[in-house]
C-alpha positions, 0 to 999 in steps of 0.5 A, spaced: 665 684 059 665 676 060 663 672 054 659 666 055 660 660 050 656 654 049 659 648 046 656 641 044 661 636 046 661 628 045 664 628 053 659 622 055 660 621 063 664 623 069 670 619 067 670 623 060 670 629 064 675 627 069 680 626 063 679 633 060 678 637 067 685 639 068 686 642 062 680 646 062 682 648 069 689 650 067 686 654 061 680 657 063 680 657 071 676 652 075 670 656 076 669 658 068 667 652 065 661 647 067 658 641 063 651 639 063 652 631 062 644 630 062 643 634 056 643 630 050 648 635 047 653 634 053 653 642 053 660 645 055 659 652 058 665 657 058 665 664 061 671 668 059 673 675 058 676 673 051 673 669 045 676 663 046 672 658 041 677 655 037 682 654 043 677 650 047 674 646 041 682 644 039 683 643 047 677 638 047 679 635 040 686 634 042 683 629 048 679 625 043 672 629 044 668 633 039 667 640 041 662 645 036 660 652 038 652 652 039 650 659 036 645 662 041 642 669 042 639 672 049 633 674 045 631 667 045 630 668 053 626 674 053 619 672 051 616 678 047 609 681 050 
């Protein structure tokens, strides 16, 4: 089972993303994470077979960026009829 973890970050632009890209690729793999820099929360989405919330938060903090897990539920995407 894969976990999808969503983080609010302080990564602001492509230059910031390039700074953390090698570390994220090394830790998570190239296709297991993505940023939405258009979102006001500068969302980082991680797909991992293991819960790695603390490790991802720590990794970004080491590079000088805020990184906080955002709680969510898949139920919010399934409207009730």
